[in-house]
ZABAKOL-353632 format. One record per residue: chain; residue number from 1; residue in one letter; x, y, z of N, C-alpha, C in turn. Coordinates in steps of 0.2 Angstrom, whole numbers. Example, Ala and Ser with C-alpha at 12.3 -4.5 7.8 and 13.67 -1.06 7.14 Angstrom:
BEGIN
PT chain   n res  n.px  n.py  n.pz ca.px ca.py ca.pz  c.px  c.py  c.pz
PT     A   1   A    66   -28    39    62   -22    39    66   -16    39
PT     A   2   S    64   -11    35    68    -5    36    64     0    39
***
This chain:
BEGIN
PT chain   n res  n.px  n.py  n.pz ca.px ca.py ca.pz  c.px  c.py  c.pz
PT     A   1   M     6    -5     0     1     0     2     4     6    -2
PT     A   2   S     2    12    -3     7    17    -5     5    22     1
PT     A   3   R    -1    24     3    -4    28    10   -10    25    14
PT     A   4   C    -8    22    20   -13    23    25   -19    27    25
PT     A   5   G   -26    25    25   -31    29    27   -31    36    23
PT     A   6   G   -29    36    15   -27    41    15   -33    49    13
PT     A   7   D   -39    44    14   -45    50    16   -44    55    22
PT     A   8   T   -38    54    26   -40    57    32   -33    61    32
PT     A   9   R   -30    60    25   -27    68    27   -22    69    33
PT     A  10   P   -15    65    35   -13    64    40   -10    73    41
PT     A  11   R    -7    76    38    -4    81    38    -8    86    44
PT     A  12   Q   -16    87    41   -21    92    44   -19    90    53
PT     A  13   S   -19    83    55   -16    83    62   -12    84    64
PT     A  14   L    -6    84    59     1    88    60     1    95    63
PT     A  15   L    -3    99    59    -5   106    59    -5   108    66
PT     A  16   L   -10   102    69   -14   105    77    -8   105    81
PT     A  17   F    -2   102    80     1   101    84     7   108    84
PT     A  18   G     7   111    80    11   116    79     6   122    81
PT     A  19   F    -1   123    83    -2   128    84    -3   126    92
PT     A  20   M    -5   120    94    -6   119   100     0   119   105
PT     A  21   L     8   122   102    12   124   104    12   130   110
PT     A  22   A     7   135   107     6   143   111     1   140   114
PT     A  23   I    -3   136   116    -9   136   121    -7   134   126
PT     A  24   P    -5   137   132    -7   134   138    -9   131   140
PT     A  25   T    -9   124   141   -11   117   144   -16   121   152
PT     A  26   A   -20   115   152   -25   113   159   -22   114   166
PT     A  27   G   -22   119   169   -22   122   175   -27   115   181
PT     A  28   A   -23   115   185   -23   109   189   -31   112   195
PT     A  29   N   -28   118   198   -29   121   204   -33   127   203
PT     A  30   A   -33   134   197   -37   136   195   -40   138   189
PT     A  31   A   -43   143   189   -49   142   182   -42   145   177
PT     A  32   G   -43   143   171   -39   142   164   -31   137   165
PT     A  33   F   -26   141   167   -20   136   170   -16   141   175
PT     A  34   Q   -19   144   178   -16   148   183   -17   143   189
PT     A  35   L   -11   144   191    -9   141   199    -6   149   204
PT     A  36   R   -11   147   207   -11   151   216    -7   148   221
PT     A  37   E    -3   142   221    -1   139   226     5   143   226
PT     A  38   G     8   142   232    14   145   235    15   142   241
PT     A  39   D    14   148   245    13   147   252     8   146   256
PT     A  40   P     9   141   260     2   137   265    -2   143   267
PT     A  41   D     1   150   269    -3   155   272    -8   158   264
PT     A  42   W    -7   157   259   -12   158   253   -16   153   253
PT     A  43   V   -16   147   252   -20   141   254   -24   142   258
PT     A  44   A   -22   141   264   -27   142   270   -31   146   270
PT     A  45   N   -32   152   266   -36   157   266   -41   157   259
PT     A  46   A   -39   153   255   -42   153   251   -41   157   246
PT     A  47   F   -32   161   248   -31   167   243   -33   172   243
PT     A  48   A   -39   174   249   -41   178   249   -35   186   255
PT     A  49   G   -35   190   252   -31   191   259   -22   194   254
PT     A  50   T   -21   191   250   -14   190   248   -11   197   248
PT     A  51   A   -14   203   245   -11   210   243    -9   213   246
PT     A  52   A   -12   211   253   -15   215   257   -11   213   267
PT     A  53   K    -8   207   266    -9   204   274    -1   207   276
PT     A  54   A     3   207   273    10   211   273    11   209   281
PT     A  55   Y    12   201   283    15   200   289    20   194   288
PT     A  56   D    22   192   285    28   188   282    30   191   275
PT     A  57   A    36   183   276    39   186   268    35   184   262
PT     A  58   G    31   182   263    26   179   257    22   183   253
PT     A  59   T    24   192   255    21   196   252    27   200   248
PT     A  60   V    34   196   247    37   197   242    33   198   235
PT     A  61   W    32   191   235    28   188   229    20   191   228
PT     A  62   S    18   192   233    11   192   232    11   199   233
PT     A  63   N    12   205   234    12   210   234    21   214   238
PT     A  64   P    26   215   234    30   217   236    31   222   239
PT     A  65   A    25   227   240    25   237   245    23   232   251
PT     A  66   G    20   225   252    19   224   262    28   222   264
PT     A  67   M    33   222   262    40   219   263    40   226   270
PT     A  68   T    38   233   272    40   238   276    35   236   281
PT     A  69   F    28   232   278    24   232   285    26   227   289
PT     A  70   V    28   220   286    33   216   290    38   217   296
PT     A  71   T    37   215   300    40   217   309    46   212   309
PT     A  72   L    52   216   307    58   215   305    63   217   307
PT     A  73   P    68   218   311    73   221   317    77   222   308
PT     A  74   N    81   228   309    83   231   305    91   224   304
PT     A  75   G    92   223   299    99   220   299    97   213   295
PT     A  76   T    91   211   298    87   202   301    85   202   292
PT     A  77   A    85   195   292    80   192   286    75   186   288
PT     A  78   E    72   185   285    66   180   283    66   176   277
PT     A  79   L    66   171   279    66   164   272    58   161   275
PT     A  80   D    55   162   268    48   157   269    50   151   262
PT     A  81   T    47   143   266    49   140   259    42   135   259
PT     A  82   A    39   132   255    33   129   254    35   123   248
PT     A  83   L    30   119   249    28   112   246    21   110   246
PT     A  84   D    20   111   239    11   110   237    11   105   232
PT     A  85   L     7   100   237     4    93   230    -1    94   228
PT     A  86   I    -3    93   224    -9    95   219   -12    90   216
PT     A  87   I   -18    86   217   -20    80   216   -29    84   213
PT     A  88   P   -26    83   205   -33    83   202   -38    79   198
PT     A  89   S   -43    77   198   -48    71   196   -51    76   190
PT     A  90   I   -48    76   184   -52    75   178   -54    70   171
PT     A  91   H   -61    70   172   -63    63   170   -69    66   166
PT     A  92   F   -68    63   157   -70    64   151   -79    57   151
PT     A  93   S   -81    61   147   -87    55   145   -93    58   140
PT     A  94   G   -91    52   136   -93    54   128   -90    50   124
PT     A  95   Q   -92    54   117   -87    52   111   -84    55   106
PT     A  96   N   -78    52   101   -78    54    96   -79    50    89
PT     A  97   F   -81    56    86   -85    54    79   -81    60    72
PT     A  98   V   -76    53    68   -76    56    64   -80    57    57
PT     A  99   G   -85    60    54   -90    60    50   -94    57    54
PT     A 100   S   -96    51    53  -102    48    56  -100    41    59
PT     A 101   T   -92    40    59   -90    36    63   -87    35    67
PT     A 102   P   -90    32    74   -86    34    82   -78    32    82
PT     A 103   V   -74    36    86   -68    32    86   -68    25    90
PT     A 104   S   -64    22    90   -63    17    94   -60    19   103
PT     A 105   G   -62    17   108   -56    18   113   -60    18   119
PT     A 106   G   -60    21   124   -61    24   130   -60    31   132
PT     A 107   N   -63    31   138   -64    41   141   -57    43   143
PT     A 108   G   -52    38   143   -47    42   146   -42    40   151
PT     A 109   G   -48    38   155   -45    38   163   -44    44   168
PT     A 110   N   -40    46   171   -42    52   175   -34    55   171
PT     A 111   A   -39    61   168   -33    65   163   -30    72   168
PT     A 112   G   -28    72   175   -26    74   178   -19    72   184
PT     A 113   P   -14    71   180    -9    67   183    -6    73   189
PT     A 114   P    -6    70   196    -3    76   202     4    77   200
PT     A 115   A     4    82   204    10    87   203    14    90   209
PT     A 116   V    18    92   209    21    96   217    24   103   215
PT     A 117   T    23   108   217    26   115   214    29   118   222
PT     A 118   P    33   119   221    38   124   226    38   130   226
PT     A 119   G    38   134   232    38   141   233    43   142   237
PT     A 120   F    49   149   235    51   153   240    50   159   238
PT     A 121   E    49   163   246    51   168   247    57   171   252
PT     A 122   G    60   176   251    65   177   255    66   186   255
PT     A 123   M    67   188   260    67   195   261    72   198   266
PT     A 124   W    74   203   267    80   208   273    78   213   273
PT     A 125   S    80   216   277    77   222   281    81   228   280
PT     A 126   Y    84   231   276    91   237   277    90   242   281
PT     A 127   S    83   243   282    82   251   287    73   252   289
PT     A 128   D    71   254   291    62   254   295    58   253   286
PT     A 129   K    62   261   281    58   261   275    61   258   269
PT     A 130   L    67   255   268    69   249   265    69   243   264
PT     A 131   R    67   239   261    67   231   262    68   229   252
PT     A 132   F    73   224   254    73   220   247    72   213   250
PT     A 133   G    67   210   241    66   204   241    69   197   235
PT     A 134   I    68   194   236    68   186   231    63   182   231
PT     A 135   A    59   181   226    54   174   227    54   171   219
PT     A 136   T    53   164   220    52   161   216    46   157   215
PT     A 137   E    43   158   213    34   155   211    31   153   203
PT     A 138   A    29   147   203    26   143   197    19   147   195
PT     A 139   P    16   153   193    11   155   193     7   153   189
PT     A 140   F     9   150   183     3   147   179     8   136   177
PT     A 141   G     4   134   173     6   126   172     1   122   174
PT     A 142   L     5   117   176     1   108   176     0   106   169
PT     A 143   S    -2   101   168    -6    96   163   -11    91   162
PT     A 144   T   -12    91   157   -16    84   156   -14    78   153
PT     A 145   S   -15    73   154   -14    65   152   -18    59   151
PT     A 146   Y   -19    57   145   -26    54   144   -20    46   142
PT     A 147   S   -25    41   144   -22    34   142   -23    32   134
PT     A 148   Q   -16    28   133   -17    27   126   -23    25   121
PT     A 149   N   -29    25   123   -34    22   120   -38    27   121
PT     A 150   F   -37    34   121   -42    40   123   -46    40   116
PT     A 151   V   -51    41   119   -56    42   109   -55    48   108
PT     A 152   G   -52    52   111   -50    59   110   -43    62   107
PT     A 153   R   -38    54   106   -33    54   107   -29    59   100
PT     A 154   Y   -34    59    94   -31    61    89   -32    68    91
PT     A 155   Q   -35    72    95   -36    80    96   -29    79   104
PT     A 156   A   -29    77   108   -25    77   113   -24    72   117
PT     A 157   M   -16    70   118   -14    65   122   -12    69   128
PT     A 158   V    -3    71   129    -1    74   134    -1    83   132
PT     A 159   S    -2    85   135    -2    94   135    -1    96   141
PT     A 160   S     7    99   145    10   103   148    14   108   146
PT     A 161   I    12   111   153    18   119   153    20   118   161
PT     A 162   T    24   124   160    29   125   165    30   131   165
PT     A 163   D    28   136   169    32   145   170    33   144   176
PT     A 164   I    41   146   177    42   145   182    46   155   184
PT     A 165   E    43   160   187    45   165   186    51   166   194
PT     A 166   L    57   171   192    61   173   198    59   181   199
PT     A 167   L    58   183   205    57   190   205    60   193   211
PT     A 168   L    64   200   208    69   201   211    64   210   214
PT     A 169   A    64   212   221    60   216   222    64   220   228
PT     A 170   A    60   225   228    63   231   235    57   237   236
PT     A 171   S    54   237   242    51   240   245    54   246   247
PT     A 172   Y    48   254   248    50   258   251    44   262   255
PT     A 173   Q    44   264   260    39   266   265    41   274   262
PT     A 174   I    34   277   259    34   284   258    32   287   263
PT     A 175   T    26   286   266    23   288   273    21   284   279
PT     A 176   N    20   284   284    21   279   291    14   275   286
PT     A 177   Q     9   277   281     3   272   281     5   269   273
PT     A 178   F     9   273   269     8   272   263    17   268   261
PT     A 179   S    16   263   256    23   258   253    20   257   247
PT     A 180   I    25   257   243    29   253   236    31   249   237
PT     A 181   G    31   245   228    36   240   229    34   239   223
PT     A 182   G    41   235   222    40   230   214    48   229   211
PT     A 183   G    48   225   207    54   225   203    54   219   198
PT     A 184   P    59   220   195    59   214   186    56   208   188
PT     A 185   V    55   204   183    54   197   183    54   194   177
PT     A 186   I    59   189   179    63   184   172    58   175   173
PT     A 187   D    56   176   168    49   169   165    52   165   162
PT     A 188   Y    53   159   164    56   154   161    49   150   159
PT     A 189   Y    48   147   152    43   146   148    42   137   146
PT     A 190   H    41   133   147    41   126   145    37   124   144
PT     A 191   T    34   119   138    29   115   136    29   108   132
PT     A 192   R    27   105   129    27    96   128    20    97   128
PT     A 193   L    18    93   121    11    92   118    13    85   112
PT     A 194   T     7    82   116     7    76   111     2    74   108
PT     A 195   S    -2    71   103    -7    67   101    -4    63    95
PT     A 196   S    -9    58    95   -10    55    89   -12    55    83
PT     A 197   I   -10    52    77   -11    54    73   -16    52    65
PT     A 198   N   -20    51    64   -26    48    64   -27    45    56
PT     A 199   I   -24    38    55   -22    38    47   -27    31    45
PT     A 200   G   -35    31    47   -38    29    46   -38    20    48
PT     A 201   R   -42    15    44   -43     9    48   -34     4    49
PT     A 202   A   -32     8    45   -24     4    46   -22     5    51
PT     A 203   A   -23     9    57   -21     8    63   -23     3    67
PT     A 204   A   -28     0    65   -30    -8    70   -25   -12    70
PT     A 205   L   -22   -11    63   -16   -15    61   -11   -13    64
PT     A 206   T    -6    -6    62    -1    -4    63    -2     0    71
PT     A 207   G    -3     1    73    -4     7    79    -3    14    75
PT     A 208   D    -7    19    81    -6    27    79     1    29    79
PT     A 209   P     1    32    74     7    37    72     8    44    78
PT     A 210   A    11    45    81    10    53    86    15    57    83
PT     A 211   A    13    63    86    17    67    86    18    72    93
PT     A 212   D    26    73    93    26    76   100    31    82   100
PT     A 213   I    29    86   103    33    93   102    33    96   107
PT     A 214   S    40    98   110    41   104   114    45   110   113
PT     A 215   G    43   112   117    48   120   117    50   124   124
PT     A 216   D    53   130   123    54   133   129    55   141   128
PT     A 217   A    56   145   130    58   154   132    59   155   138
PT     A 218   V    62   159   137    65   164   143    65   172   140
PT     A 219   S    61   174   144    59   181   145    58   186   149
PT     A 220   A    56   191   150    55   195   156    48   200   154
PT     A 221   G    49   201   163    43   208   164    43   211   171
PT     A 222   Y    40   213   174    40   217   181    33   216   185
PT     A 223   H    32   216   191    29   217   196    28   223   200
PT     A 224   I    23   227   203    25   232   207    15   233   210
PT     A 225   G    16   233   218    12   235   221    12   242   226
PT     A 226   A     7   241   230     5   247   235     1   247   240
PT     A 227   I     4   248   246    -1   248   252    -4   252   254
PT     A 228   Y    -9   255   256   -11   261   261   -15   256   268
PT     A 229   Q   -13   257   275   -14   258   280   -19   263   282
PT     A 230   V   -26   261   282   -30   265   283   -32   267   292
PT     A 231   D   -28   262   295   -28   264   302   -24   257   306
PT     A 232   D   -24   257   311   -20   252   315   -23   247   314
PT     A 233   K   -27   243   312   -31   238   310   -33   237   302
PT     A 234   F   -34   242   299   -37   240   291   -31   241   287
PT     A 235   R   -31   238   281   -25   241   276   -27   238   269
PT     A 236   I   -26   242   264   -28   238   257   -23   237   252
PT     A 237   G   -23   232   249   -16   233   244   -19   232   237
PT     A 238   I   -13   234   233   -16   232   225    -9   228   224
PT     A 239   D    -9   225   217    -2   222   214    -5   220   207
PT     A 240   Y     1   220   204    -1   220   198     3   217   195
PT     A 241   R     6   211   192    10   208   188     9   209   182
PT     A 242   S    16   210   176    11   211   169    13   204   166
PT     A 243   R    11   205   161    11   202   152    17   200   153
PT     A 244   I    18   196   150    24   192   149    24   190   141
PT     A 245   G    27   192   136    29   190   129    34   186   129
PT     A 246   V    33   179   125    33   173   125    35   169   119
PT     A 247   A    42   172   117    46   169   110    46   162   110
PT     A 248   V    43   157   106    43   150   108    47   145   102
PT     A 249   S    52   142   105    55   138    99    55   133   102
PT     A 250   G    55   129    98    55   121    99    55   117    93
PT     A 251   K    52   110    93    54   106    89    47   101    89
PT     A 252   Q    46    97    84    40    93    81    44    86    79
PT     A 253   Q    42    82    81    42    75    82    40    71    81
PT     A 254   I    39    66    75    33    61    73    37    53    74
PT     A 255   F    32    51    78    34    43    78    31    37    74
PT     A 256   V    35    35    71    31    31    65    31    24    67
PT     A 257   P    26    19    69    25    13    70    29     9    67
PT     A 258   P    33     5    71    38     1    64    34    -4    61
PT     A 259   L    30    -8    62    26   -12    55    23    -5    51
PT     A 260   L    22     1    53    19     4    48    26     6    42
PT     A 261   Q    30     7    46    38     8    43    38     5    36
PT     A 262   Q    38    -2    38    37    -9    34    33   -11    29
PT     A 263   L    27   -10    32    20   -11    27    22    -6    21
PT     A 264   S    23     1    23    21     8    19    27    14    18
PT     A 265   P    32    13    17    38    16    16    34    25    17
PT     A 266   P    32    24     9    29    30     7    28    32    14
PT     A 267   T    21    30    16    17    35    21    21    36    28
PT     A 268   A    27    30    29    31    33    33    38    40    33
PT     A 269   A    39    40    26    41    46    24    37    52    24
PT     A 270   F    30    51    21    28    57    23    26    57    29
PT     A 271   L    24    53    34    26    58    40    30    60    43
PT     A 272   A    34    57    41    42    59    45    45    65    41
PT     A 273   A    41    67    34    42    75    32    41    79    37
PT     A 274   S    36    78    40    35    84    46    37    85    53
PT     A 275   N    43    81    53    47    80    59    53    91    57
PT     A 276   A    52    96    61    53   103    60    55   104    65
PT     A 277   N    59   110    64    57   116    71    51   120    70
PT     A 278   V    49   122    74    45   127    77    43   135    78
PT     A 279   S    41   139    81    40   144    83    34   146    85
PT     A 280   T    33   152    89    26   156    89    28   160    94
PT     A 281   H    23   165    94    23   170   102    18   168   105
PT     A 282   T    17   168   111    13   167   116    13   174   120
PT     A 283   T     6   173   125     9   177   131     5   176   137
PT     A 284   V    11   176   142     8   174   150     4   182   151
PT     A 285   P    -1   179   153    -6   185   153    -5   189   162
PT     A 286   D    -7   196   160    -7   200   166   -11   201   173
PT     A 287   V    -9   200   180   -14   199   183   -14   206   189
PT     A 288   L   -20   208   189   -21   212   194   -25   209   201
PT     A 289   T   -22   212   207   -26   208   211   -29   216   217
PT     A 290   L   -34   215   220   -34   219   226   -38   217   231
PT     A 291   S   -34   217   237   -35   214   244   -38   219   251
PT     A 292   T   -39   216   253   -40   222   262   -38   216   266
PT     A 293   Y   -36   219   273   -35   213   279   -37   219   286
PT     A 294   Y   -40   215   290   -44   219   295   -44   216   300
PT     A 295   E   -41   216   306   -40   215   313   -46   216   316
PT     A 296   I   -53   211   316   -57   213   319   -56   216   325
PT     A 297   T   -51   209   333   -48   208   339   -41   205   336
PT     A 298   S   -39   207   343   -32   202   343   -34   196   342
PT     A 299   E   -41   191   344   -42   184   340   -42   183   334
PT     A 300   W   -47   190   331   -50   189   322   -47   193   318
PT     A 301   A   -44   192   311   -44   195   306   -48   193   302
PT     A 302   A   -51   195   297   -57   192   291   -50   198   285
PT     A 303   M   -53   195   280   -48   199   273   -51   196   266
PT     A 304   T   -51   201   261   -55   199   257   -49   201   249
PT     A 305   T   -52   194   244   -46   196   238   -52   196   231
PT     A 306   L   -51   202   227   -51   201   220   -48   203   215
PT     A 307   Q   -47   199   210   -42   197   206   -45   195   197
PT     A 308   W   -43   200   194   -44   201   188   -37   197   183
PT     A 309   T   -40   193   181   -33   189   175   -34   191   167
PT     A 310   H   -29   193   164   -33   196   157   -31   190   152
PT     A 311   W   -35   187   154   -35   179   147   -38   183   139
PT     A 312   G   -40   189   140   -43   190   133   -39   192   128
PT     A 313   L   -32   192   131   -25   191   126   -26   186   122
PT     A 314   L   -26   181   125   -24   173   120   -32   175   116
PT     A 315   Q   -31   177   110   -37   175   105   -35   171   101
PT     A 316   E   -30   173    98   -27   170    91   -19   168    92
PT     A 317   V   -18   161    89    -9   160    90    -8   159    82
PT     A 318   T    -1   159    80     1   158    72     7   155    75
PT     A 319   I     7   151    72    15   144    73    17   144    66
PT     A 320   V    23   145    66    28   144    61    33   138    58
PT     A 321   A    32   135    56    37   127    54    41   129    50
PT     A 322   D    48   129    51    52   130    45    50   125    39
PT     A 323   N    47   120    39    46   115    33    38   120    30
PT     A 324   G    40   127    32    35   132    27    25   131    31
PT     A 325   Q    25   128    35    20   126    37    18   130    42
PT     A 326   V    11   136    41     7   140    46     0   138    45
PT     A 327   Q    -1   139    51    -7   138    54   -10   147    60
PT     A 328   R   -16   149    58   -19   153    61   -26   151    65
PT     A 329   L   -27   150    72   -32   148    75   -35   154    80
PT     A 330   N   -41   153    80   -46   157    84   -46   152    90
PT     A 331   L   -43   158    97   -44   154   104   -49   157   107
PT     A 332   G   -52   163   108   -59   166   111   -57   166   118
PT     A 333   F   -53   164   121   -52   166   128   -54   172   131
PT     A 334   R   -58   173   136   -61   178   139   -58   180   146
PT     A 335   S   -57   185   147   -54   188   154   -58   186   158
PT     A 336   S   -56   185   163   -60   184   170   -58   184   177
PT     A 337   W   -61   183   183   -63   186   188   -62   182   193
PT     A 338   F   -58   182   200   -59   179   204   -60   180   211
PT     A 339   G   -63   178   215   -64   183   223   -64   177   228
PT     A 340   S   -62   179   234   -62   174   239   -62   179   245
PT     A 341   V   -67   176   252   -65   180   256   -61   173   262
PT     A 342   G   -59   173   268   -56   173   273   -54   173   281
PT     A 343   V   -53   172   284   -53   173   291   -45   169   293
PT     A 344   N   -43   172   297   -38   170   305   -41   171   309
PT     A 345   Y   -39   167   314   -41   165   323   -35   164   324
PT     A 346   K   -32   168   331   -27   165   336   -30   167   342
PT     A 347   P   -30   158   345   -36   158   352   -31   160   357
PT     A 348   V   -34   165   360   -31   168   367   -28   164   371
PT     A 349   W   -30   156   370   -28   150   375   -19   148   369
PT     A 350   M   -18   148   366   -12   147   363   -10   152   358
PT     A 351   Q    -8   158   360    -5   161   356    -1   161   352
PT     A 352   H     4   155   351     9   152   345     5   149   338
PT     A 353   L    -2   148   341    -6   143   335   -13   149   331
PT     A 354   M   -12   149   324   -15   153   322   -20   148   316
PT     A 355   L   -27   149   317   -30   141   312   -35   148   306
PT     A 356   Q   -34   146   301   -35   150   292   -41   145   291
PT     A 357   A   -45   147   287   -50   147   283   -53   151   278
PT     A 358   G   -56   149   272   -57   151   268   -62   150   262
PT     A 359   T   -65   153   256   -70   151   251   -69   156   245
PT     A 360   G   -71   155   239   -71   161   233   -75   157   229
PT     A 361   F   -75   160   221   -77   161   217   -71   162   210
PT     A 362   D   -68   156   206   -64   157   202   -68   156   195
PT     A 363   E   -69   162   191   -73   163   184   -69   160   181
PT     A 364   S   -71   155   174   -66   152   169   -66   156   162
PT     A 365   P   -60   157   161   -60   159   153   -60   156   148
PT     A 366   I   -64   149   150   -67   146   144   -72   146   145
PT     A 367   T   -76   144   137   -84   144   138   -86   138   132
PT     A 368   D   -91   135   133   -92   131   129   -89   129   122
PT     A 369   P   -89   133   118   -87   133   110   -81   131   112
PT     A 370   V   -76   133   116   -68   133   113   -65   125   120
PT     A 371   R   -70   125   123   -71   119   128   -65   116   124
PT     A 372   S   -57   111   126   -55   107   121   -52   101   126
PT     A 373   P   -50    95   124   -47    90   130   -40    92   131
PT     A 374   R   -39    97   129   -31    99   131   -32   107   137
PT     A 375   L   -39   109   138   -39   114   142   -47   112   145
PT     A 376   P   -49   108   147   -56   107   150   -58   110   157
PT     A 377   D   -58   115   155   -58   120   161   -65   123   163
PT     A 378   S   -70   125   168   -73   127   170   -75   130   177
PT     A 379   G   -80   134   178   -79   137   184   -78   135   191
PT     A 380   R   -75   136   196   -72   132   202   -71   137   210
PT     A 381   I   -74   132   213   -76   135   220   -71   130   225
PT     A 382   P   -67   135   228   -62   132   234   -64   135   240
PT     A 383   I   -63   129   245   -65   129   249   -56   127   254
PT     A 384   S   -56   132   261   -49   128   260   -48   131   268
PT     A 385   I   -42   125   273   -42   127   281   -35   125   281
PT     A 386   G   -31   128   286   -25   129   288   -22   130   295
PT     A 387   A   -17   130   295   -12   133   301    -7   133   302
PT     A 388   T    -4   139   306     2   140   306     4   142   314
PT     A 389   Y    10   136   317    12   137   322    18   139   323
PT     A 390   D    18   143   327    28   147   329    30   140   333
PT     A 391   I    32   138   333    39   131   335    43   137   341
PT     A 392   V    46   140   336    50   146   342    47   154   340
PT     A 393   P    44   155   345    41   163   342    46   166   340
PT     A 394   R    43   172   334    49   177   331    53   173   328
PT     A 395   A    55   166   328    60   163   323    61   158   320
PT     A 396   F    56   152   320    54   147   317    47   145   316
PT     A 397   S    42   146   312    37   143   311    36   137   306
PT     A 398   V    28   134   306    27   130   301    21   131   299
PT     A 399   Q    19   129   294    14   129   291    11   124   286
PT     A 400   V     3   124   288     0   118   284    -7   121   283
PT     A 401   A    -8   119   274   -15   119   273   -17   115   269
PT     A 402   Y   -26   115   266   -30   109   262   -33   113   259
PT     A 403   L   -33   114   253   -40   117   249   -44   112   244
PT     A 404   H   -49   111   244   -52   107   239   -57   111   234
PT     A 405   E   -54   111   227   -60   115   224   -63   110   217
PT     A 406   F   -69   111   218   -74   108   213   -77   112   206
PT     A 407   A   -78   109   202   -80   113   195   -88   117   197
PT     A 408   V   -91   120   195   -98   122   193   -98   125   185
PT     A 409   G  -106   125   185  -108   129   178  -106   124   171
PT     A 410   S  -105   125   168  -105   120   162   -99   116   160
PT     A 411   T   -99   110   159   -92   108   155   -91   102   150
PT     A 412   A   -98   106   146  -100   101   139   -93   101   136
PT     A 413   T   -92   100   130   -88   101   125   -89    96   119
PT     A 414   D   -89   101   113   -93   100   107   -86   102   103
PT     A 415   Y   -79    97   103   -75   102   101   -71    97    95
PT     A 416   S   -68    99    88   -66    98    84   -60   104    82
PT     A 417   A   -54    99    82   -46   102    79   -45   101    73
PT     A 418   T   -48    96    70   -48    97    63   -52    89    59
PT     A 419   P   -53    90    55   -57    85    50   -56    79    53
PT     A 420   A   -50    78    53   -48    69    53   -45    71    61
PT     A 421   A   -46    74    63   -45    72    73   -53    71    77
PT     A 422   G   -57    71    72   -63    71    74   -68    76    76
PT     A 423   V   -73    74    80   -78    80    84   -79    76    91
PT     A 424   L   -76    80    97   -75    78   103   -82    79   106
PT     A 425   I   -88    76   109   -94    77   111   -94    72   117
PT     A 426   G   -97    78   123   -97    74   129   -96    80   133
PT     A 427   K   -94    79   141   -92    80   146   -88    80   151
PT     A 428   Y   -87    84   154   -81    84   159   -83    83   166
PT     A 429   A   -80    80   171   -81    81   178   -74    83   182
PT     A 430   S   -73    87   187   -66    86   190   -68    92   196
PT     A 431   S   -63    90   198   -61    94   206   -54    93   207
PT     A 432   V   -51    96   213   -43    95   212   -44    97   222
PT     A 433   N   -38    92   225   -37    94   233   -29    95   232
PT     A 434   V   -28   100   235   -22   103   235   -18   103   243
PT     A 435   F   -14    99   245    -9    98   251    -3   102   253
PT     A 436   S    -2   108   255     1   111   257     6   113   263
PT     A 437   V    13   112   265    15   113   269    23   119   270
PT     A 438   G    24   123   274    31   126   274    32   128   278
PT     A 439   T    38   132   280    43   136   284    41   140   285
PT     A 440   K    42   146   289    47   152   289    50   150   295
PT     A 441   L    56   157   294    63   156   297    66   164   296
PT     A 442   R    68   165   302    69   174   303    76   172   309
PT     A 443   F    80   177   303    88   175   307    91   183   304
***
């Protein structure tokens, strides 16, 4: 045979992988592909008050202006570390059709593999008015991964993204009530995407070919914030992380099953011709956060957060391969909002202990027309609890937190990447569990 399943046009499927290089893949714990984990203190309050708390080194990332509000003697430093275990559950139910013919296979199993993300913030007190800080976080990322016999395997198999940002920050106290802060951000972006290629009925004998794309980039942005202390109990913070343009360079590699190579060398050569270097430009969206923190009594504190993420920047991507292939696709993301409320409780009978809780709502940037197996997202409601215990007062503390997030709203998908990939019709059921631990050390 000279070409297997010639009516399916394998090259159409290969173009899919090019444009997908630019699409950030499904996040496991927040709407879109956003990650808010890091300091367990943030997780424990469902991310409420992050831009206004300003009581430990976590503020270096959540709002660098808060460094001057942290009680820290001059010439001393604080280091906060965190480890977050994210356990998502993403299950598809439905079918994939090529024309009127259903694709054989199953529902793909749990498409949400567990992940571990670290976090680090450090600050140094030069003076009461001037502080310096450093932070490393992963604000976007995680992945989806389906079993080999997934009915939507021609749409997606593995989709992953890692986005790590390094912040170098300074904070200056302009008045006793008002501080500003910020600094440059260095961003490392990496993605890997795989999918099977539809060659028609011949795949039942030879197995599916597959495409594997990986690429990365290093870019830069900035982070700025401000905090205003209304009185000794109430403060308001605003924080902005800039958008970051990302120029991704990578490779597309095609796997051809050995039996297909033997039975149809022309088909194997046709598929291998799509091995290529690829490049694209995408954007890590900017994020604006407004928070409040209010000490009701010496035991109780309440906090809020309202956050806007500029997902609307992701409307279209253009992929260029060095073999001449070009693909333009409309993504249609919408900008979205997140809001949460939280409380802290320091029992009078145990001053070294702080108990925490929070809840909120996370709007998804994904709507039904653009929900794909690579990004099967919907709105989410987080509920969290946590605690901080001072083992050595004002010197060493441990933190723990747990967050459960469940999906709300529509989870339907009616998605087609290309005619050869078919039309995936069904719905998703998803939830996330997050376990976070960390330490705070002052010296």
